[in-house]
Structures are given as structure tokens and as C-alpha cells.
C-alpha positions in Angstrom: -33.5 0.4 76.4 -36.4 -1.4 75.0 -38.4 1.7 74.2 -35.1 2.9 72.5 -34.9 -0.3 70.3 -38.5 0.1 69.3 -37.8 3.7 68.1 -34.9 2.5 65.9 -37.2 -0.2 64.4 -39.7 2.3 63.7 -37.3 4.5 62.0 -36.0 1.6 59.9 -39.5 0.9 58.9 -40.2 4.2 57.8 -36.8 4.4 56.0 -37.4 1.3 54.1 -41.1 2.6 53.1 -39.4 5.8 51.9 -36.8 3.9 49.8 -39.4 1.5 48.4 -41.6 4.3 47.3 -38.7 6.2 45.7 -37.3 3.1 44.3 -40.5 2.1 42.5 -39.5 4.5 39.7 -35.7 4.7 40.0 -33.6 2.4 37.7 -31.2 1.0 40.5 -30.0 1.6 43.9 -26.4 2.7 43.5 -25.9 0.1 40.8 -25.1 1.3 37.4 -25.1 -2.0 35.8 -28.9 -1.9 36.0 -29.9 -0.7 32.5 -33.3 -0.2 31.0 -35.9 2.3 30.0 -39.0 1.6 32.1 -40.8 4.9 31.0 -44.4 5.2 30.5 -44.1 6.7 27.0 -43.1 4.2 24.2 -40.2 5.0 22.0 -39.1 3.7 18.5 -35.5 3.5 17.5 -34.0 1.8 14.5 -31.6 -1.0 14.7 -28.3 -0.3 12.8 -26.9 -2.9 10.3 -23.7 -1.2 9.7 -21.5 1.4 11.5 -20.6 4.5 9.3 -17.0 4.6 10.9 -16.3 1.2 10.2 -17.4 1.7 6.5 -15.4 4.8 6.2 -12.3 2.7 7.0 -13.2 0.3 4.3 -11.7 0.7 0.8 -14.4 -0.9 -1.3 -15.8 1.7 -3.8 -19.2 0.3 -4.1 -22.5 1.2 -2.3 -26.0 -0.2 -2.0 -29.0 1.7 -3.2 -32.7 0.9 -2.3 -35.5 -0.2 -4.7 -36.6 2.7 -6.9 -39.9 3.3 -8.7 -38.3 2.9 -12.2 -37.1 -0.7 -11.0 -40.7 -2.0 -11.3 -41.3 -0.8 -14.8 -40.6 -3.4 -17.6 -38.2 -2.1 -20.1 -39.6 -3.5 -23.3 -36.8 -3.1 -26.0 -35.9 -4.9 -29.3 -33.2 -7.7 -28.6 -29.7 -6.8 -29.3 -27.7 -9.7 -30.9 -24.3 -10.6 -29.4 -21.7 -13.1 -29.4 -22.9 -16.7 -28.9 -26.3 -16.2 -30.4 -27.8 -18.5 -33.1 -29.7 -16.6 -35.9 -31.5 -17.6 -39.1 -30.9 -15.2 -42.1 -33.4 -15.6 -44.9 -32.8 -13.5 -48.5 -35.4 -13.9 -51.1 -34.1 -14.6 -54.5 -30.3 -14.3 -53.4 -29.4 -17.5 -55.6 -32.3 -18.6 -57.3 -35.2 -16.9 -58.7 -38.3 -17.5 -56.5 -36.2 -19.3 -53.9 -35.6 -17.9 -50.4 -31.8 -18.5 -49.3 -31.9 -19.7 -45.6 -28.7 -19.6 -43.5 -28.3 -20.6 -40.0 -25.5 -18.7 -38.2 -23.8 -18.4 -35.0 -22.3 -15.1 -34.0 -18.6 -15.6 -33.4 -16.4 -14.1 -30.6 -15.6 -11.1 -32.6 -19.6 -10.2 -33.2 -19.5 -11.1 -37.1 -21.1 -13.6 -39.4 -20.4 -14.6 -42.8 -23.1 -15.1 -45.5 -22.7 -16.4 -49.1 -22.2 -13.6 -51.7 -23.0 -11.2 -49.1 -19.5 -11.7 -47.2 -18.7 -10.7 -43.5 -21.3 -8.7 -41.6 -21.0 -7.0 -38.2 -24.1 -8.4 -36.1 -23.0 -7.9 -32.7 -24.7 -4.9 -31.1 -27.6 -4.8 -33.6 -31.3 -5.6 -33.2 -32.6 -8.0 -35.7 -34.4 -5.2 -37.7 -31.0 -3.3 -37.7 -29.3 -6.3 -39.0 -31.7 -6.7 -41.7 -31.3 -3.2 -43.0 -27.4 -3.6 -42.8 -27.5 -6.8 -45.2 -29.8 -5.0 -47.5 -27.4 -2.0 -47.6 -24.5 -4.3 -48.2 -26.3 -6.1 -51.0 -27.0 -2.7 -52.6 -23.6 -1.4 -52.3 -21.9 -4.3 -53.8 -24.6 -4.1 -56.8 -25.8 -7.7 -56.1 -29.6 -6.8 -55.4 -31.7 -3.7 -54.9 -34.5 -3.6 -52.5 -33.9 -7.1 -51.1 -36.1 -9.0 -49.0 -34.2 -9.8 -45.8 -35.5 -11.6 -42.6 -33.4 -12.1 -39.4 -34.7 -14.4 -36.5 -33.0 -15.1 -33.3 -33.1 -18.9 -32.7 -31.1 -18.9 -29.6 -30.2 -15.9 -27.4 -27.3 -15.6 -25.2 -27.7 -11.9 -24.0 -31.1 -11.9 -22.3 -29.6 -13.9 -19.3 -29.4 -13.3 -15.5 -27.1 -15.1 -13.2 -27.9 -16.3 -9.5 -25.0 -16.7 -7.2 -24.4 -17.4 -3.6 -23.1 -19.9 -1.2 -23.5 -23.6 -2.4 -25.2 -24.8 1.0 -27.8 -22.1 0.7 -31.0 -24.5 0.5 -31.9 -26.0 -2.8 -31.2 -22.9 -4.9 -29.6 -23.7 -8.3 -27.0 -21.3 -9.0 -26.1 -20.2 -12.5 -27.1 -18.3 -15.6 -31.0 -18.4 -16.7 -32.7 -17.0 -19.7 -35.2 -14.1 -19.2 -38.3 -15.1 -21.3 -40.1 -11.8 -21.3 -39.7 -8.3 -20.5 -42.0 -8.2 -17.4 -39.9 -10.9 -15.9 -39.6 -10.2 -12.0 -37.5 -11.3 -9.0 -40.0 -13.7 -7.5 -40.1 -15.5 -10.8 -36.3 -15.5 -11.2 -36.0 -17.1 -7.7 -38.7 -19.6 -8.5 -37.0 -20.6 -11.8 -33.7 -21.2 -9.8 -35.4 -23.4 -7.2 -36.3 -20.7 -4.5 -34.3 -19.6 -1.5 -34.3 -20.1 2.2 -37.0 -18.5 4.2 -34.3 -17.3 6.6 -33.0 -14.7 3.9 -33.8 -11.3 4.9 -32.4 -9.5 2.0 -31.4 -10.1 -1.8 -28.7 -8.0 -3.6 -29.1 -7.4 -7.3 -25.8 -6.4 -9.3 -26.8 -4.1 -12.3 -24.3 -2.9 -14.6 -24.9 -0.4 -17.4 -22.8 -0.5 -20.6 -19.5 1.4 -20.6 -19.7 4.8 -22.5 -16.9 5.6 -25.0 -15.5 8.2 -22.3 -15.6 5.8 -19.6 -13.9 2.9 -22.0 -11.0 5.5 -22.9 -11.9 5.8 -26.4 -12.1 9.5 -26.2 -9.7 12.0 -25.0 -10.9 13.7 -21.8 -9.3 15.7 -19.2 -8.8 13.9 -15.9 -10.5 15.5 -13.1 -8.2 16.6 -10.1 -8.1 14.3 -7.3 -9.2 15.8 -4.0 -6.8 14.9 -1.1 -8.1 12.4 1.3 -8.9 13.5 4.8 -6.3 13.0 7.4 -8.2 10.6 9.7 -11.5 9.2 10.4 -12.7 12.2 12.2 -12.4 14.4 9.3 -14.0 11.8 7.1 -17.2 11.9 9.3 -17.2 15.8 9.5 -17.1 15.9 5.5 -20.0 13.3 5.5 -22.0 15.6 7.9 -21.3 18.4 5.8 -22.2 17.2 2.5 -25.5 15.4 3.5 -27.1 14.2 0.2 -24.1 15.0 -1.9 -23.4 11.3 -2.5 -23.5 10.7 -6.4 -26.4 8.6 -7.8 -24.7 6.2 -10.4 -28.2 5.0 -11.5 -29.0 8.3 -13.1 -26.1 8.2 -15.7 -26.9 4.6 -16.3 -30.6 4.7 -16.8 -31.9 4.9 -20.4 -33.6 8.2 -21.2 -36.5 6.5 -23.2 -37.5 4.2 -20.4 -41.3 4.9 -19.6 -42.1 6.6 -16.2 -43.5 4.7 -13.5 -47.3 5.0 -12.7 -48.0 7.4 -9.8 -49.5 4.6 -7.8 -46.3 2.6 -8.0 -44.1 5.8 -7.4 -46.1 6.7 -4.3 -46.1 3.1 -3.0 -42.3 2.7 -2.6 -40.7 3.9 0.7 -38.9 7.0 0.3 -35.5 7.2 1.7 -34.8 10.9 1.0 -36.3 12.2 4.3 -35.2 9.1 6.4 -32.6 9.8 9.1 -29.3 8.1 9.5 -27.1 7.7 12.6 -23.4 8.5 12.4 -21.0 7.9 15.2 -19.2 11.0 16.1 -17.3 11.9 19.1 -18.2 8.7 21.2 -21.9 8.8 20.5 -24.5 8.5 17.6 -25.7 11.5 16.1 -28.9 11.7 14.1 -28.3 13.0 10.6 -31.0 13.8 8.0 -29.9 12.3 4.6 -30.8 9.6 1.9 -31.1 6.2 3.6 -29.3 3.5 1.7 -26.4 5.5 0.5 -24.2 6.4 3.3 -25.2 3.7 5.6 -24.0 1.1 3.3 -22.3 -2.3 4.0 -19.7 -1.7 1.2 -18.5 1.7 2.4 -18.3 5.0 0.6 -17.6 5.8 -2.9 -13.9 5.9 -3.7 -11.8 7.8 -6.2 -9.8 5.1 -7.8 -9.5 4.7 -11.5 -11.6 1.6 -11.6 -14.7 3.3 -10.4 -14.8 5.4 -13.6 -14.7 2.5 -15.7 -17.9 1.0 -14.5 -21.3 2.4 -14.1 -23.2 0.0 -11.8 -25.9 -0.2 -9.0 -26.4 -2.7 -6.3 -29.9 -2.9 -5.5 -30.8 -4.2 -2.0 -34.1 -5.9 -2.0 -35.8 -6.8 1.5 -36.7 -10.2 0.7 -38.4 -10.9 4.1 -40.9 -8.2 3.0 -41.4 -9.4 -0.6 -41.9 -13.2 0.5 -44.8 -11.8 2.8 -46.6 -10.3 -0.1 -45.2 -6.7 -0.5 -45.1 -6.5 -4.3 -43.4 -3.0 -4.1 -40.1 -4.8 -3.9 -40.7 -7.3 -6.9 -38.5 -5.5 -9.3 -38.0 -6.3 -12.8 -34.9 -8.5 -13.8 -33.0 -6.9 -16.7 -30.3 -8.6 -18.9 -27.1 -8.8 -17.3 -28.5 -8.6 -13.7 -26.7 -10.9 -11.2 -28.7 -11.7 -8.3 -26.8 -12.6 -5.2 -28.1 -14.7 -2.3 -26.3 -13.6 0.8 -25.3 -16.5 3.2 -26.6 -16.5 6.6 -23.4 -15.3 8.0 -23.6 -17.8 10.9 -20.7 -17.5 13.4 -19.8 -16.5 16.7 -19.6 -13.3 18.7 -17.6 -12.7 21.8 -18.2 -11.1 25.0 -15.7 -10.4 27.9 -15.2 -7.8 30.7 -17.8 -7.3 33.1 -20.3 -9.7 32.0 -22.1 -12.3 34.1 -21.4 -15.1 31.5 -18.6 -13.9 29.3 -17.6 -16.2 26.3 -18.8 -17.1 22.8 -22.2 -16.8 21.4 -23.7 -18.1 18.1 -25.0 -15.5 15.6 -27.9 -17.6 13.9 -28.0 -15.6 10.6 -27.8 -12.2 9.1 -29.6 -9.6 11.4 -30.6 -11.9 13.9 -28.8 -10.9 16.9 -28.6 -7.5 18.4 -26.5 -6.0 21.2 -29.2 -5.9 23.8 -29.9 -9.5 22.8 -26.4 -10.7 23.4 -26.4 -8.9 26.8 -29.5 -10.6 27.8 -28.1 -13.9 26.7 -25.0 -13.6 28.6 -26.9 -13.0 31.8 -26.8 -9.3 32.0 -24.1 -7.0 33.2 -21.8 -7.8 36.1 -22.0 -6.0 39.4 -19.0 -3.9 38.5 -20.0 -2.9 35.0 -20.1 0.5 33.7 -22.7 0.4 30.9 -21.2 3.7 29.4 -17.9 1.9 28.8 -18.8 -0.7 26.3 -16.2 -1.2 23.4 -17.2 -3.0 20.2 -14.4 -4.3 18.2 -15.4 -5.1 14.5 -13.4 -6.5 11.8 -13.0 -4.5 8.5 -11.4 -5.0 5.1 -7.8 -5.8 4.6 -7.3 -7.5 7.9 -8.1 -4.5 9.8 -10.4 -3.7 12.9 -12.0 -0.8 14.2 -12.9 -0.2 18.0 -16.0 1.9 18.8 -17.1 3.0 22.2 -20.9 2.4 22.8 -23.2 3.8 25.6 -25.2 0.7 26.6 -27.2 2.6 29.1 -28.5 5.0 26.3 -29.1 2.1 24.0 -31.3 0.6 26.6 -33.0 3.8 27.5 -33.8 4.5 23.8 -31.7 7.5 23.4 -29.3 5.6 20.9 -30.1 2.9 18.4 -29.3 -0.7 18.9 -26.8 -2.6 16.6 -26.9 -5.8 14.7 -24.0 -8.0 15.6 -21.9 -9.7 12.9 -19.7 -12.9 13.2 -16.3 -12.1 14.9 -17.6 -9.0 16.8 -16.0 -8.6 20.4 -17.8 -6.8 23.1 -15.8 -5.7 26.1 -17.8 -4.4 28.9 -15.6 -2.0 31.0 -15.9 -1.0 34.7 -15.1 2.3 36.4 -12.9 3.6 39.6 -16.4 4.1 41.7 -17.9 0.7 40.6 -16.1 -1.2 43.6 -17.0 1.6 46.3 -20.6 1.6 45.1 -20.6 -2.2 45.4 -19.2 -2.0 48.9 -21.9 0.5 49.9 -24.8 -1.6 48.3 -23.5 -4.7 50.2 -23.5 -2.8 53.4 -27.0 -2.0 53.4 -28.1 -5.7 53.8 -31.3 -5.8 55.7 -30.2 -8.5 58.2 -32.9 -9.0 60.7 -34.9 -6.4 58.8 -33.4 -3.1 59.7 -29.8 -3.2 58.8 -28.2 -4.2 62.2 -27.7 -7.6 63.9 -29.3 -8.1 67.4 -28.3 -11.4 68.9 -27.4 -12.7 72.3 -24.0 -11.3 72.2 -25.4 -7.9 73.3 -25.6 -9.0 76.9 -28.2 -9.3 79.6 -29.6 -5.8 79.2 -31.5 -6.8 76.3 -32.2 -10.5 76.8 -32.1 -10.7 80.8 -30.2 -12.8 82.9 -31.9 -16.0 82.0 -30.4 -17.0 78.5 -32.0 -20.3 78.5 
């Protein structure tokens, strides 16, 4: 009997060694809640800021574009007078011989000024040199003076302004309008003029609107383009996105002046090119890698809409990675142009929630924008529970108009590096599911407890055949 027991012990030792050798490279022992990569070859994956499906359900018709080479080129043009400007008009010998008549005028709300003898003059929309020619022409047409000497000087300008907006509690930034003092006035100078921003800010948005064309303003007759019917559901929208690829319209091409100088070759090659950058689109329960232009489809503001308001405005939203700029990457120090609105996003601090098969379900803090990923939340909550199925994880995210979208994620694929991780946003809810085989697997795992070393209990209850008659 003792020899039989020894053989069993030897078999148990060999089985343990075999399981140990096999388990060195296995992810888990009948436990699907153990997730990770643990491969010898490294892998690089992006972290998604937004989800294409969630954006598709949003109705906001504005999109974000990255920094482009022409955004770094100063646009030196003559100042255009507008309402609210204060100018000085000097006309030589208008009233007295040898005397220059000087008139200080403010441009009224209709864009006009009134001068003695000359009368009403339309000044808004003209440069100082164009206004001088306009006054000379009026004097000649009225027979007052030929070849007049006219000088127009802008004393106070109200058109070369940019605006900084944001949450009032964001550091010491002084929000409001500021003057652009020179053509080569850049983002870092604009931020410094407003008192700086918090170092926790990772991106800055610049709203840039182009002047309305007569057609877009409705001043000319034009046939309305036929409206394409919207897809039936989100699945059709995703299929259209995959078929179209790079077919998203570029709003900046229509708004950029034709006479703007081309950027130097060094500047153009220095910018990151988004044309060949892959995107990840959620299709049929998983993320699919799509080759397309970065910064267009993967937008926090959704896809372009077809409503009437979108045809009235030609604009861009430029996303500047401020964390790279503040660390010395001058490729993102864009030129600030008249009318730009610089938005300092808030930190988006809040809470995310995790429930289901988590070791510590509950609410967890999102410290700021792009500061908490799904994997980090799983780690903060103590990992997955013993009955968790990492392939059944729901992400519930709020969208526009008091709606929410639920997306199923494969946490095992994310940890293994086959799918990208996701930045979480405030009010996100993570629900970790289970499966029908989770409980049987847990029972089997618990049944292989190595009590006394080899999986069976040997004590005095076996009788005298093992321990003998003398139990003392």
C-alpha cells in the first residue's frame, strides 16, 4: 500500500512539473478572466479618442482637421476696414489753399463715414489705399477737385482680433478678444498674451471661419443640390464610410485664398501627414483597420451633415496638440489670423462607472481629457472577476440629444494588442459580462486545489492500514 501511495505521489509530481512547464507560456489555467499579451515581440497600437459609431449617431455637422502646412505661413495682406474702426482722413487743400484738412472718423454700424464737402463714403470692406482712391474718385465725380492728395490712416482697428474662450476655472487664462499686432503672430504668442494655459491641457481647438461667398449668402440664384437619402441605420452609415474612404470634403480648400504663398518645403515635409494614417472603425462587433485620412472621420464632432446651415458657413476646426507644442515642437505653432477663436477645452474631469464581473465595481475619477484608458480602469478596479468573460464587455457612452450608444468590446483582444485601447470619457459605463461556461470552469479550477501537494487529502481517517494501530 505504501508503494502504491509512492507511485501516486511520483505521478502527481510529474504531472505538476508538466503543468508548470506548459503554464509558463500559457495565459491562464482554465480562467478566461486572465487577459494579457505576454509575447516576446513588441506591438504598437493607437489609443482611440473617439468611436466612429458614436460619432455617426451625433447630429453635429462640424469636423476637426489637423494642422496643415499653410497654417504656418503668415498671410501678410493690407488691413481691411470694418465697423468700429477709428480712422484719420487727410485731404490736402480741401477747404483752404496750402492747408491739409484732417478728419477723425469712426466707421459706423453700416460701414460708412461722413466727410465735409465729400459726403457719405462707404469704407467698410476697403483697405486704406482703396478708401483713398474711393475718396479721390468722389471728389472728381462731384467736380470738387482733380487729382486730390488723400491719406487714410487706421488709428484703432477692430478687425484684426482673435478671441480666446474656455471654462472660467481653467487656470489664469484671461478669456476675451485680443489684438493681432503683426502678420506673423502665432499660437504661443496668443496664449502668452492671454496669460497662458494649464500644462494639463493636451489639445487646443482653433475655430477659423472664412467670409461667406455671395452664393452661400443667398445673393445669387443657384439650383439646390438633390438631397441624398440617409442610410437606414448605423450599420449602413459604417458601410458607406468604408466605401467612401477619403471622400470627405475638405472645407479649407474652398476657404483658402488663392494668393496665399506656398509653405517652404522644409515646413511641408516637417508636418505629420495624415493621408496614409490608418483609422479604426467599429464594424460587426469589432474594430476594423481602415486606411484613410486621419483627423476627418475620427472626429469628436461627428461626420458632415447635409442641413441648410452647413452651406451657409465655410469654416475649419483646427486641432493643435498643445502637449507637443509646449514641449518645443514648433510644427504646431500655427499663425493666428483675424477672426480666429481659440478654444481652451476644459479638463473634462468626472466619473466613469464599472459594473458586472469586476473585482471592485463602482465609480472612478477621470482626472482629465485623454487621461484614463479602458485598460487603466480595469487595473484600477482590481482586474476582472473570476466569472468574467473578457470578450463580452459593453461600453455605454452618452451622445448628443440625450442619447446613448452601447458598443461591445473585446477586452482580451485589446490586452493582447489586436485591437486599440480607448480613452474613456466622463459618464462612460463599462459593464463586464460573464458566460455560461464561466461557472463550470470556476468549479473545475477550484477542484484542482493542491491540498497536501498532490490534489487529495491523506489524513488519519483512512484507517490503520496507512498509519498503523498506534495512532498516538
